[in-house]
N, C-alpha and C positions, 0 to 999 in steps of 0.2 A: 614542542615536539614530543616530549614525554607524555603530555596529556592526550595528544592525538593518538599515540600508540595505545594508551590505556583505553581510550574510547573505542578504537578499532577492535581491540581484543574483546571488550565488553559486548560490542555488537556481534562479533563473530560467535562468541559463546552463547549469546541469546538466540542467534539464528540456529545454532546446532541444537540447543535445548528445544527450540520451537518445533523442530521436525517431528518430535515424538508426541505432540499434543493431539488430542482427539478433535476432529472437525466433522461436524454434521453437514449434510448437503441437501436437506429437504427443500423443495420448492418454496419460495417465499421466505427463506431463512438466510440471513447474511453470513452465517458461519459456514464458509466454504472457501475453496480456492477459485478465484475469478481471473479470467483472461482480460486484461485491460484493452479496450478497443479504442478509446480516445481519452486524451488528457487536455483539459482546458480548450476543448473544441478541435484539437489537432489529432487526426487519426494516427494511431501507432502503427508504423510499418510492420507488415506481417513477419519480416525476418528478425524483428526485435522481440525477445522473450520477455514480455511485460505481464506481470500478474500482481494481484493483491489478495492476501489471505487473512481472514478473520477467524481466530480460534475461540473456542468456548472458554479459554483461559484469559480472555480479555487482552489478547496479544494480536498485533497486526504485523504482517511481514509483507513487504512490497519490493518489487524489482522492475527495472525497465531496461534490462539487457546486460548489466555488468555488476553493479553493487547491490547489496541488500540494505533495505531500509526497515527498521524495526521500531515499534512503539507499543505502548499499552493504551487501551482505550476504555472509556466509560460509555455505555449505551443506555439510553432511556427512551423506550419505544423506538421512534425512528430518528432520534437525535444522537449524534456521536461527538465525543470530545476526546481528542488525542493528547497524550503526554508528549514530552519532547521526542522528536523523531531523530534517531541516530542512524548513521550510515557507515558501511565499510568505505574505505578510501582508495580503491583501485582506480588507476587511470585507464580509460577506454577510448575508443574512437570518438571523435568530436560529436557525431550525430547521436550516439548513444549517451554521451555525457549531457548533451542538451536535453534529451528525453528524460534523463534522470533528474535534472534540475527542475523541469516542468512537473514531474511527479512529486518531488520533495515540496515544491511550492503548493501544489494542490493539496497534499496531505496536511500542510500547515493551516489550510483554510477550510478543512472539513467541518461541516455543521450538522448535516442531516443526510439521510439516504432513503432510497425507495427500492424495493425488490418486487419485481413482477415476473413471475415464472422464473426463467433463467437469465434475467437481465437485472443488473444493478446500476443505479444512478446515484452518484454522490454529489451533493450540492453544498455551496457555501452559505453563509448566513443570509445573503440576499435572495437565496433560492436559485441561483445560477448553477447550471450543471458544470461541474469541474472534472468529473471523471465518469466514464461509462465502461461497463465490463459485462462479460457473459461467462456462463459455465456450461 
């Protein structure tokens, strides 16, 4: 229980610090806030606030309606490697919790990405699309 509280506090603090980071939004550039359209082939309902943000500070912040997920990442051209993904631990509606589980699983299998204009596609190691987003 104590570890869960410490992890939740660490994620919350990282999220608060994250808000002040500079993010560019040039076309073809991953460093932006993206609206998630689909996770693992499932369309995200329009009423769920789902987004993923990559900062120039190698930090990722994602959400799918309720909790924040944060991680650090390493990028080499179009290849991405994430550190451990941490999440806040709030309870939400079942549909939102299911969407967040899908997002957390997708983040764990990130391998590469492609940006074309205002569209972002994230793929797993086999090249399967695991997340699509737009800005």
